[in-house]
KOLVEX-96813 format. One record per residue (C-alpha): residue number from 1; residue in one letter; x, y, z. Coordinates in steps of 0.05 Angstrom, whole numbers, plus 5000, padded with zeros to 4 digits. Example, Ala and Ser with C-alpha at 12.3 -4.5 7.8 and 13.67 -1.06 7.14 Angstrom:
BEGIN
{seq 1, type A, px 5246, py 4910, pz 5156} $
{seq 2, type S, px 5273, py 4979, pz 5143} $
END
This chain:
BEGIN
{seq 1, type M, px 1470, py 3132, pz 4986} $
{seq 2, type N, px 1512, py 3098, pz 5040} $
{seq 3, type V, px 1481, py 3073, pz 5098} $
{seq 4, type D, px 1513, py 3044, pz 5167} $
{seq 5, type V, px 1469, py 3013, pz 5221} $
{seq 6, type A, px 1495, py 3021, pz 5284} $
{seq 7, type A, px 1516, py 2960, pz 5326} $
{seq 8, type P, px 1498, py 2980, pz 5400} $
{seq 9, type S, px 1549, py 2975, pz 5449} $
{seq 10, type L, px 1530, py 2928, pz 5512} $
{seq 11, type S, px 1519, py 2991, pz 5552} $
{seq 12, type R, px 1466, py 3015, pz 5505} $
{seq 13, type A, px 1433, py 2954, pz 5476} $
{seq 14, type A, px 1374, py 2922, pz 5494} $
{seq 15, type T, px 1380, py 2870, pz 5553} $
{seq 16, type G, px 1312, py 2840, pz 5556} $
{seq 17, type A, px 1297, py 2878, pz 5622} $
{seq 18, type C, px 1257, py 2940, pz 5636} $
{seq 19, type R, px 1295, py 3004, pz 5649} $
{seq 20, type V, px 1256, py 3022, pz 5706} $
{seq 21, type C, px 1236, py 2959, pz 5743} $
{seq 22, type G, px 1277, py 2901, pz 5718} $
{seq 23, type G, px 1211, py 2862, pz 5689} $
{seq 24, type A, px 1220, py 2820, pz 5621} $
{seq 25, type L, px 1206, py 2853, pz 5554} $
{seq 26, type H, px 1161, py 2831, pz 5500} $
{seq 27, type P, px 1148, py 2854, pz 5427} $
{seq 28, type F, px 1111, py 2920, pz 5419} $
{seq 29, type V, px 1127, py 2947, pz 5346} $
{seq 30, type D, px 1193, py 2938, pz 5303} $
{seq 31, type L, px 1200, py 3000, pz 5252} $
{seq 32, type G, px 1271, py 2973, pz 5227} $
{seq 33, type V, px 1325, py 3021, pz 5230} $
{seq 34, type S, px 1325, py 3099, pz 5218} $
{seq 35, type P, px 1373, py 3159, pz 5228} $
{seq 36, type L, px 1367, py 3207, pz 5293} $
{seq 37, type C, px 1299, py 3243, pz 5269} $
{seq 38, type E, px 1327, py 3315, pz 5281} $
{seq 39, type S, px 1395, py 3302, pz 5242} $
{seq 40, type F, px 1382, py 3348, pz 5180} $
{seq 41, type L, px 1429, py 3343, pz 5132} $
{seq 42, type T, px 1473, py 3400, pz 5094} $
{seq 43, type C, px 1487, py 3398, pz 5021} $
{seq 44, type E, px 1556, py 3383, pz 5046} $
{seq 45, type Q, px 1532, py 3325, pz 5079} $
{seq 46, type L, px 1496, py 3292, pz 5019} $
{seq 47, type D, px 1559, py 3252, pz 4996} $
{seq 48, type A, px 1569, py 3223, pz 5065} $
{seq 49, type G, px 1537, py 3165, pz 5099} $
{seq 50, type E, px 1492, py 3167, pz 5158} $
{seq 51, type M, px 1479, py 3120, pz 5217} $
{seq 52, type F, px 1418, py 3085, pz 5223} $
{seq 53, type Y, px 1394, py 3056, pz 5292} $
{seq 54, type P, px 1341, py 3005, pz 5307} $
{seq 55, type L, px 1274, py 3024, pz 5314} $
{seq 56, type D, px 1247, py 2961, pz 5360} $
{seq 57, type V, px 1199, py 2977, pz 5418} $
{seq 58, type K, px 1182, py 2928, pz 5474} $
{seq 59, type V, px 1143, py 2925, pz 5527} $
{seq 60, type C, px 1152, py 2907, pz 5603} $
{seq 61, type G, px 1105, py 2856, pz 5624} $
{seq 62, type T, px 1107, py 2876, pz 5698} $
{seq 63, type C, px 1097, py 2951, pz 5697} $
{seq 64, type Y, px 1077, py 2961, pz 5625} $
{seq 65, type L, px 1129, py 3012, pz 5600} $
{seq 66, type A, px 1132, py 3008, pz 5523} $
{seq 67, type Q, px 1209, py 3027, pz 5508} $
{seq 68, type L, px 1256, py 3029, pz 5462} $
{seq 69, type A, px 1338, py 3012, pz 5479} $
{seq 70, type E, px 1387, py 3067, pz 5488} $
{seq 71, type Y, px 1421, py 3059, pz 5416} $
{seq 72, type V, px 1439, py 3135, pz 5422} $
{seq 73, type A, px 1463, py 3180, pz 5481} $
{seq 74, type P, px 1418, py 3235, pz 5497} $
{seq 75, type E, px 1486, py 3279, pz 5487} $
{seq 76, type K, px 1478, py 3260, pz 5411} $
{seq 77, type I, px 1412, py 3273, pz 5403} $
{seq 78, type F, px 1415, py 3339, pz 5430} $
{seq 79, type D, px 1480, py 3363, pz 5413} $
{seq 80, type D, px 1446, py 3406, pz 5351} $
{seq 81, type Y, px 1376, py 3409, pz 5362} $
{seq 82, type A, px 1328, py 3431, pz 5312} $
{seq 83, type Y, px 1260, py 3426, pz 5346} $
{seq 84, type F, px 1239, py 3498, pz 5367} $
{seq 85, type S, px 1171, py 3500, pz 5401} $
{seq 86, type S, px 1154, py 3571, pz 5385} $
{seq 87, type F, px 1135, py 3556, pz 5312} $
{seq 88, type S, px 1066, py 3530, pz 5331} $
{seq 89, type Q, px 1018, py 3581, pz 5341} $
{seq 90, type A, px 0968, py 3526, pz 5371} $
{seq 91, type W, px 1026, py 3495, pz 5418} $
{seq 92, type L, px 1036, py 3578, pz 5446} $
{seq 93, type A, px 0963, py 3574, pz 5453} $
{seq 94, type H, px 0973, py 3510, pz 5495} $
{seq 95, type A, px 1026, py 3540, pz 5540} $
{seq 96, type R, px 0995, py 3606, pz 5552} $
{seq 97, type E, px 0931, py 3570, pz 5570} $
{seq 98, type Y, px 0966, py 3522, pz 5618} $
{seq 99, type V, px 1008, py 3576, pz 5654} $
{seq 100, type A, px 0942, py 3612, pz 5667} $
{seq 101, type A, px 0909, py 3545, pz 5696} $
{seq 102, type M, px 0962, py 3536, pz 5744} $
{seq 103, type V, px 0969, py 3605, pz 5769} $
{seq 104, type E, px 0900, py 3604, pz 5787} $
{seq 105, type R, px 0896, py 3533, pz 5813} $
{seq 106, type F, px 0961, py 3532, pz 5854} $
{seq 107, type A, px 0952, py 3605, pz 5871} $
{seq 108, type L, px 1028, py 3623, pz 5847} $
{seq 109, type G, px 1056, py 3690, pz 5860} $
{seq 110, type A, px 1120, py 3733, pz 5870} $
{seq 111, type Q, px 1137, py 3688, pz 5929} $
{seq 112, type S, px 1134, py 3614, pz 5888} $
{seq 113, type F, px 1188, py 3578, pz 5846} $
{seq 114, type V, px 1171, py 3548, pz 5778} $
{seq 115, type V, px 1220, py 3504, pz 5745} $
{seq 116, type E, px 1213, py 3478, pz 5680} $
{seq 117, type I, px 1251, py 3418, pz 5650} $
{seq 118, type A, px 1265, py 3410, pz 5572} $
{seq 119, type S, px 1247, py 3482, pz 5573} $
{seq 120, type N, px 1262, py 3491, pz 5496} $
{seq 121, type D, px 1266, py 3557, pz 5470} $
{seq 122, type G, px 1224, py 3594, pz 5531} $
{seq 123, type Y, px 1158, py 3581, pz 5493} $
{seq 124, type L, px 1123, py 3567, pz 5559} $
{seq 125, type L, px 1163, py 3599, pz 5614} $
{seq 126, type K, px 1165, py 3670, pz 5581} $
{seq 127, type N, px 1081, py 3670, pz 5604} $
{seq 128, type V, px 1112, py 3666, pz 5679} $
{seq 129, type V, px 1172, py 3711, pz 5672} $
{seq 130, type A, px 1114, py 3759, pz 5646} $
{seq 131, type R, px 1068, py 3746, pz 5707} $
{seq 132, type G, px 1130, py 3766, pz 5754} $
{seq 133, type I, px 1131, py 3703, pz 5782} $
{seq 134, type P, px 1210, py 3676, pz 5787} $
{seq 135, type C, px 1229, py 3614, pz 5743} $
{seq 136, type L, px 1287, py 3581, pz 5712} $
{seq 137, type G, px 1288, py 3533, pz 5649} $
{seq 138, type I, px 1330, py 3478, pz 5648} $
{seq 139, type E, px 1345, py 3456, pz 5576} $
{seq 140, type P, px 1408, py 3415, pz 5551} $
{seq 141, type A, px 1403, py 3435, pz 5482} $
{seq 142, type H, px 1444, py 3496, pz 5464} $
{seq 143, type T, px 1408, py 3513, pz 5401} $
{seq 144, type V, px 1341, py 3518, pz 5436} $
{seq 145, type A, px 1371, py 3549, pz 5504} $
{seq 146, type T, px 1412, py 3605, pz 5475} $
{seq 147, type A, px 1343, py 3623, pz 5436} $
{seq 148, type A, px 1309, py 3625, pz 5508} $
{seq 149, type L, px 1361, py 3663, pz 5538} $
{seq 150, type A, px 1366, py 3718, pz 5481} $
{seq 151, type G, px 1288, py 3723, pz 5498} $
{seq 152, type G, px 1295, py 3738, pz 5570} $
{seq 153, type T, px 1279, py 3671, pz 5598} $
{seq 154, type P, px 1329, py 3644, pz 5661} $
{seq 155, type T, px 1356, py 3585, pz 5630} $
{seq 156, type R, px 1408, py 3533, pz 5648} $
{seq 157, type M, px 1443, py 3486, pz 5597} $
{seq 158, type A, px 1440, py 3420, pz 5627} $
{seq 159, type F, px 1406, py 3350, pz 5630} $
{seq 160, type F, px 1364, py 3340, pz 5693} $
{seq 161, type G, px 1375, py 3285, pz 5742} $
{seq 162, type R, px 1387, py 3266, pz 5817} $
{seq 163, type A, px 1454, py 3303, pz 5813} $
{seq 164, type L, px 1424, py 3368, pz 5792} $
{seq 165, type A, px 1365, py 3367, pz 5837} $
{seq 166, type E, px 1408, py 3364, pz 5900} $
{seq 167, type E, px 1450, py 3421, pz 5871} $
{seq 168, type M, px 1394, py 3468, pz 5870} $
{seq 169, type A, px 1366, py 3439, pz 5931} $
{seq 170, type A, px 1425, py 3462, pz 5970} $
{seq 171, type A, px 1422, py 3524, pz 5932} $
{seq 172, type G, px 1350, py 3538, pz 5956} $
{seq 173, type Q, px 1322, py 3527, pz 5890} $
{seq 174, type C, px 1258, py 3475, pz 5910} $
{seq 175, type A, px 1207, py 3489, pz 5864} $
{seq 176, type D, px 1130, py 3500, pz 5876} $
{seq 177, type L, px 1115, py 3473, pz 5809} $
{seq 178, type V, px 1159, py 3436, pz 5766} $
{seq 179, type V, px 1140, py 3429, pz 5699} $
{seq 180, type G, px 1150, py 3372, pz 5650} $
{seq 181, type N, px 1122, py 3372, pz 5577} $
{seq 182, type N, px 1141, py 3320, pz 5531} $
{seq 183, type V, px 1210, py 3304, pz 5571} $
{seq 184, type L, px 1201, py 3236, pz 5605} $
{seq 185, type A, px 1199, py 3204, pz 5537} $
{seq 186, type Q, px 1274, py 3230, pz 5524} $
{seq 187, type V, px 1301, py 3202, pz 5583} $
{seq 188, type P, px 1344, py 3141, pz 5586} $
{seq 189, type N, px 1351, py 3142, pz 5663} $
{seq 190, type L, px 1273, py 3142, pz 5689} $
{seq 191, type N, px 1300, py 3126, pz 5758} $
{seq 192, type D, px 1348, py 3177, pz 5763} $
{seq 193, type F, px 1306, py 3235, pz 5735} $
{seq 194, type T, px 1245, py 3214, pz 5777} $
{seq 195, type A, px 1285, py 3219, pz 5838} $
{seq 196, type G, px 1313, py 3285, pz 5824} $
{seq 197, type L, px 1240, py 3304, pz 5822} $
{seq 198, type R, px 1220, py 3285, pz 5883} $
{seq 199, type I, px 1286, py 3329, pz 5911} $
{seq 200, type L, px 1270, py 3384, pz 5873} $
{seq 201, type L, px 1199, py 3393, pz 5906} $
{seq 202, type K, px 1180, py 3431, pz 5958} $
{seq 203, type P, px 1131, py 3385, pz 6011} $
{seq 204, type E, px 1072, py 3413, pz 5983} $
{seq 205, type G, px 1096, py 3428, pz 5917} $
{seq 206, type V, px 1066, py 3400, pz 5849} $
{seq 207, type I, px 1096, py 3366, pz 5788} $
{seq 208, type T, px 1062, py 3363, pz 5726} $
{seq 209, type L, px 1077, py 3320, pz 5662} $
{seq 210, type E, px 1051, py 3322, pz 5597} $
{seq 211, type F, px 1066, py 3262, pz 5542} $
{seq 212, type P, px 1036, py 3231, pz 5489} $
{seq 213, type H, px 0986, py 3173, pz 5518} $
{seq 214, type L, px 1000, py 3107, pz 5497} $
{seq 215, type A, px 0935, py 3092, pz 5494} $
{seq 216, type R, px 0920, py 3134, pz 5444} $
{seq 217, type L, px 0985, py 3124, pz 5402} $
{seq 218, type I, px 0952, py 3046, pz 5399} $
{seq 219, type A, px 0882, py 3065, pz 5378} $
{seq 220, type G, px 0899, py 3117, pz 5329} $
{seq 221, type N, px 0963, py 3081, pz 5297} $
{seq 222, type Q, px 1009, py 3136, pz 5318} $
{seq 223, type F, px 1071, py 3096, pz 5304} $
{seq 224, type D, px 1101, py 3160, pz 5275} $
{seq 225, type T, px 1111, py 3188, pz 5345} $
{seq 226, type I, px 1162, py 3126, pz 5360} $
{seq 227, type Y, px 1234, py 3153, pz 5349} $
{seq 228, type H, px 1302, py 3142, pz 5376} $
{seq 229, type E, px 1292, py 3210, pz 5426} $
{seq 230, type H, px 1239, py 3178, pz 5456} $
{seq 231, type F, px 1265, py 3128, pz 5498} $
{seq 232, type S, px 1195, py 3114, pz 5529} $
{seq 233, type Y, px 1118, py 3115, pz 5511} $
{seq 234, type F, px 1069, py 3117, pz 5578} $
{seq 235, type S, px 1003, py 3095, pz 5602} $
{seq 236, type L, px 0978, py 3123, pz 5664} $
{seq 237, type A, px 0992, py 3055, pz 5691} $
{seq 238, type A, px 1066, py 3061, pz 5674} $
{seq 239, type I, px 1075, py 3135, pz 5706} $
{seq 240, type E, px 1041, py 3110, pz 5771} $
{seq 241, type A, px 1091, py 3047, pz 5768} $
{seq 242, type L, px 1154, py 3092, pz 5761} $
{seq 243, type L, px 1132, py 3148, pz 5809} $
{seq 244, type A, px 1116, py 3107, pz 5868} $
{seq 245, type R, px 1183, py 3073, pz 5856} $
{seq 246, type H, px 1204, py 3144, pz 5883} $
{seq 247, type A, px 1152, py 3160, pz 5934} $
{seq 248, type L, px 1110, py 3206, pz 5894} $
{seq 249, type R, px 1045, py 3193, pz 5869} $
{seq 250, type V, px 0989, py 3226, pz 5816} $
{seq 251, type F, px 0932, py 3259, pz 5846} $
{seq 252, type D, px 0896, py 3284, pz 5783} $
{seq 253, type V, px 0904, py 3272, pz 5712} $
{seq 254, type E, px 0871, py 3310, pz 5649} $
{seq 255, type E, px 0864, py 3282, pz 5573} $
{seq 256, type L, px 0894, py 3340, pz 5525} $
{seq 257, type W, px 0890, py 3343, pz 5447} $
{seq 258, type T, px 0962, py 3353, pz 5446} $
{seq 259, type H, px 1009, py 3309, pz 5402} $
{seq 260, type G, px 0943, py 3262, pz 5376} $
{seq 261, type G, px 0923, py 3253, pz 5445} $
{seq 262, type S, px 0964, py 3263, pz 5511} $
{seq 263, type L, px 0959, py 3265, pz 5591} $
{seq 264, type R, px 0980, py 3316, pz 5633} $
{seq 265, type V, px 0984, py 3282, pz 5704} $
{seq 266, type F, px 0993, py 3320, pz 5770} $
{seq 267, type A, px 1040, py 3288, pz 5821} $
{seq 268, type C, px 1061, py 3301, pz 5892} $
{seq 269, type R, px 1107, py 3268, pz 5943} $
{seq 270, type A, px 1074, py 3209, pz 5974} $
{seq 271, type E, px 1055, py 3241, pz 6041} $
{seq 272, type A, px 1031, py 3315, pz 6018} $
{seq 273, type A, px 0965, py 3332, pz 6027} $
{seq 274, type H, px 0936, py 3333, pz 5952} $
{seq 275, type L, px 0870, py 3297, pz 5948} $
{seq 276, type E, px 0864, py 3240, pz 5886} $
{seq 277, type Q, px 0812, py 3268, pz 5846} $
{seq 278, type P, px 0757, py 3219, pz 5810} $
{seq 279, type S, px 0789, py 3231, pz 5741} $
{seq 280, type V, px 0850, py 3183, pz 5767} $
{seq 281, type G, px 0809, py 3119, pz 5778} $
{seq 282, type R, px 0769, py 3132, pz 5715} $
{seq 283, type L, px 0829, py 3134, pz 5674} $
{seq 284, type R, px 0859, py 3070, pz 5705} $
{seq 285, type I, px 0795, py 3035, pz 5697} $
{seq 286, type A, px 0788, py 3058, pz 5616} $
{seq 287, type E, px 0863, py 3038, pz 5605} $
{seq 288, type A, px 0842, py 2964, pz 5634} $
{seq 289, type A, px 0789, py 2967, pz 5587} $
{seq 290, type A, px 0835, py 2984, pz 5528} $
{seq 291, type G, px 0880, py 2927, pz 5539} $
{seq 292, type L, px 0937, py 2961, pz 5563} $
{seq 293, type K, px 0951, py 2910, pz 5615} $
{seq 294, type D, px 0943, py 2855, pz 5555} $
{seq 295, type L, px 1008, py 2835, pz 5519} $
{seq 296, type A, px 0962, py 2816, pz 5460} $
{seq 297, type T, px 0941, py 2884, pz 5443} $
{seq 298, type Y, px 1010, py 2911, pz 5442} $
{seq 299, type T, px 1031, py 2849, pz 5389} $
{seq 300, type A, px 0968, py 2865, pz 5344} $
{seq 301, type F, px 0997, py 2934, pz 5339} $
{seq 302, type G, px 1055, py 2917, pz 5289} $
{seq 303, type A, px 1003, py 2895, pz 5246} $
{seq 304, type N, px 0965, py 2950, pz 5237} $
{seq 305, type V, px 1025, py 2989, pz 5228} $
{seq 306, type E, px 1043, py 2949, pz 5168} $
{seq 307, type Q, px 0975, py 2953, pz 5138} $
{seq 308, type L, px 0979, py 3036, pz 5143} $
{seq 309, type K, px 1045, py 3034, pz 5111} $
{seq 310, type H, px 1022, py 2998, pz 5047} $
{seq 311, type A, px 0962, py 3042, pz 5047} $
{seq 312, type L, px 1004, py 3101, pz 5043} $
{seq 313, type L, px 1049, py 3074, pz 4996} $
{seq 314, type T, px 0994, py 3055, pz 4945} $
{seq 315, type L, px 0960, py 3127, pz 4954} $
{seq 316, type L, px 1030, py 3162, pz 4937} $
{seq 317, type I, px 1041, py 3115, pz 4887} $
{seq 318, type E, px 0975, py 3121, pz 4842} $
{seq 319, type C, px 0985, py 3199, pz 4850} $
{seq 320, type R, px 1055, py 3188, pz 4820} $
{seq 321, type Q, px 1027, py 3145, pz 4764} $
{seq 322, type R, px 0973, py 3198, pz 4751} $
{seq 323, type G, px 1029, py 3249, pz 4742} $
{seq 324, type A, px 1007, py 3284, pz 4802} $
{seq 325, type R, px 1055, py 3325, pz 4846} $
{seq 326, type V, px 1059, py 3314, pz 4924} $
{seq 327, type A, px 1098, py 3355, pz 4967} $
{seq 328, type G, px 1103, py 3359, pz 5045} $
{seq 329, type Y, px 1087, py 3401, pz 5097} $
{seq 330, type G, px 1130, py 3403, pz 5161} $
{seq 331, type A, px 1190, py 3368, pz 5181} $
{seq 332, type P, px 1182, py 3344, pz 5248} $
{seq 333, type G, px 1207, py 3287, pz 5284} $
{seq 334, type K, px 1142, py 3244, pz 5268} $
{seq 335, type G, px 1150, py 3255, pz 5196} $
{seq 336, type N, px 1224, py 3226, pz 5190} $
{seq 337, type T, px 1202, py 3166, pz 5221} $
{seq 338, type L, px 1142, py 3155, pz 5179} $
{seq 339, type L, px 1184, py 3168, pz 5115} $
{seq 340, type N, px 1238, py 3125, pz 5131} $
{seq 341, type F, px 1195, py 3073, pz 5152} $
{seq 342, type C, px 1150, py 3069, pz 5089} $
{seq 343, type G, px 1214, py 3079, pz 5044} $
{seq 344, type I, px 1184, py 3151, pz 5017} $
{seq 345, type R, px 1238, py 3186, pz 4981} $
{seq 346, type T, px 1238, py 3246, pz 4925} $
{seq 347, type D, px 1199, py 3201, pz 4872} $
{seq 348, type L, px 1141, py 3207, pz 4918} $
{seq 349, type L, px 1152, py 3271, pz 4957} $
{seq 350, type A, px 1183, py 3325, pz 4913} $
{seq 351, type F, px 1199, py 3368, pz 4977} $
{seq 352, type T, px 1168, py 3388, pz 5038} $
{seq 353, type V, px 1169, py 3461, pz 5071} $
{seq 354, type D, px 1171, py 3478, pz 5143} $
{seq 355, type R, px 1169, py 3552, pz 5185} $
{seq 356, type N, px 1230, py 3539, pz 5221} $
{seq 357, type P, px 1289, py 3577, pz 5186} $
{seq 358, type Y, px 1339, py 3531, pz 5216} $
{seq 359, type K, px 1312, py 3476, pz 5170} $
{seq 360, type W, px 1308, py 3511, pz 5100} $
{seq 361, type G, px 1360, py 3490, pz 5049} $
{seq 362, type R, px 1376, py 3424, pz 5089} $
{seq 363, type F, px 1348, py 3353, pz 5077} $
{seq 364, type L, px 1310, py 3306, pz 5119} $
{seq 365, type P, px 1357, py 3253, pz 5148} $
{seq 366, type G, px 1352, py 3184, pz 5109} $
{seq 367, type T, px 1311, py 3202, pz 5060} $
{seq 368, type R, px 1344, py 3260, pz 5035} $
{seq 369, type I, px 1281, py 3301, pz 5015} $
{seq 370, type P, px 1295, py 3378, pz 5011} $
{seq 371, type V, px 1271, py 3425, pz 5061} $
{seq 372, type R, px 1243, py 3492, pz 5035} $
{seq 373, type P, px 1203, py 3556, pz 5059} $
{seq 374, type P, px 1127, py 3555, pz 5069} $
{seq 375, type E, px 1128, py 3603, pz 5004} $
{seq 376, type A, px 1150, py 3540, pz 4963} $
{seq 377, type I, px 1080, py 3508, pz 4963} $
{seq 378, type E, px 1048, py 3579, pz 4920} $
{seq 379, type A, px 1114, py 3580, pz 4879} $
{seq 380, type E, px 1105, py 3498, pz 4863} $
{seq 381, type R, px 1031, py 3483, pz 4861} $
{seq 382, type P, px 1029, py 3419, pz 4882} $
{seq 383, type D, px 0968, py 3375, pz 4872} $
{seq 384, type Y, px 0970, py 3346, pz 4938} $
{seq 385, type V, px 1000, py 3368, pz 5008} $
{seq 386, type L, px 1023, py 3311, pz 5051} $
{seq 387, type I, px 1016, py 3340, pz 5131} $
{seq 388, type L, px 1070, py 3303, pz 5171} $
{seq 389, type P, px 1054, py 3338, pz 5236} $
{seq 390, type W, px 0981, py 3309, pz 5229} $
{seq 391, type N, px 0963, py 3330, pz 5296} $
{seq 392, type L, px 0965, py 3402, pz 5279} $
{seq 393, type R, px 0921, py 3385, pz 5213} $
{seq 394, type E, px 0866, py 3439, pz 5227} $
{seq 395, type E, px 0925, py 3495, pz 5235} $
{seq 396, type I, px 0955, py 3480, pz 5171} $
{seq 397, type M, px 0900, py 3468, pz 5131} $
{seq 398, type Q, px 0872, py 3536, pz 5151} $
{seq 399, type Q, px 0942, py 3562, pz 5137} $
{seq 400, type L, px 0946, py 3528, pz 5062} $
{seq 401, type A, px 0877, py 3544, pz 5041} $
{seq 402, type P, px 0894, py 3578, pz 4985} $
{seq 403, type I, px 0920, py 3516, pz 4948} $
{seq 404, type R, px 0850, py 3491, pz 4942} $
{seq 405, type A, px 0850, py 3559, pz 4886} $
{seq 406, type W, px 0888, py 3512, pz 4841} $
{seq 407, type G, px 0854, py 3447, pz 4866} $
{seq 408, type G, px 0903, py 3418, pz 4912} $
{seq 409, type R, px 0882, py 3375, pz 4963} $
{seq 410, type F, px 0915, py 3345, pz 5034} $
{seq 411, type I, px 0937, py 3278, pz 5051} $
{seq 412, type V, px 0936, py 3265, pz 5127} $
{seq 413, type P, px 0976, py 3200, pz 5138} $
{seq 414, type I, px 0945, py 3180, pz 5207} $
{seq 415, type P, px 0908, py 3150, pz 5235} $
{seq 416, type W, px 0887, py 3126, pz 5166} $
{seq 417, type P, px 0917, py 3153, pz 5098} $
{seq 418, type D, px 0856, py 3203, pz 5076} $
{seq 419, type V, px 0849, py 3253, pz 5025} $
{seq 420, type V, px 0819, py 3315, pz 5045} $
{seq 421, type A, px 0796, py 3370, pz 4999} $
END
């Protein structure tokens, strides 16, 4: 296999300065080099080289934003995007519950306007449409945006930032609710994006942002949530610092199960009447106690990740030596980070399966592991199934419960490699 490691241009390389506040950057975790996590290969591409880029995350010593240099432009990442939100039943239920809660809490109705940024295939806004509430999704990836439009969700194919927000505001499209689920991490120019949020928001409007919580990433060894699509990794402290630069503030926060532990922050204009809830102060205290403002916490993480890598490889090599066959379940971005960092190839993982037909017959980036339909598990009867989207482990183990009939077991790699009968 031919491998090219990209040498970033000066405009995209790490400069030693924080992308939000300009503060000095310090080491966090270096995962070597990896290809773009959603760039699945066709059979015809197997004889060609792949571009690998650094996965070296730093942390700002001033605002504590963990960040990856912009080695790859978002336009390249989202050109042929393969992640469709609607293939997870748990995620669909999460979206339904969110919409119901927001409609009730903020009295949304036919006179309201809801905007979701990075609306994917319409998985969330279809619940808004069903309630007769005017809405618009903003989604740059044509693959998923096309699916949203086909499903009846109003969608605009574009990247969001200050310019688009000004255009929408001028057209009378300011929002009562702006939704941003797992999008902030994918934005290299956070100041431009956040300035756009304020412009788009009505005076008493609300922004909700969901993102994996940096505290949970560190505590749970969740290094596989690091990939080129994610330029930044957030704590409440980092979010508050970013929003404050644009006259926005957090007034409530919820801790969620999603993606191994996420935050949902509620934000508004600094001058709005929304009262700060006690949850915000409690989480500030908890983050300080967890060491999120201590650089030693970040430097220790890399050593933990190395130990996890060795433990997983030892387990898979022992399976191989015993003649046991291991297959994977899922082809998520996080799985590709894990497999490439650990150096796992088809000698240790014969194949993986995924519910997304787009990925069938393709191969994982870097590792070249084939992706097959879920029925391949029943047909091949592997001894172990490595669950790559481990944050959905309960849903997946329930779906694959029949493997126990032939003695099959599950391997859950995060927070520590574990065999589950």
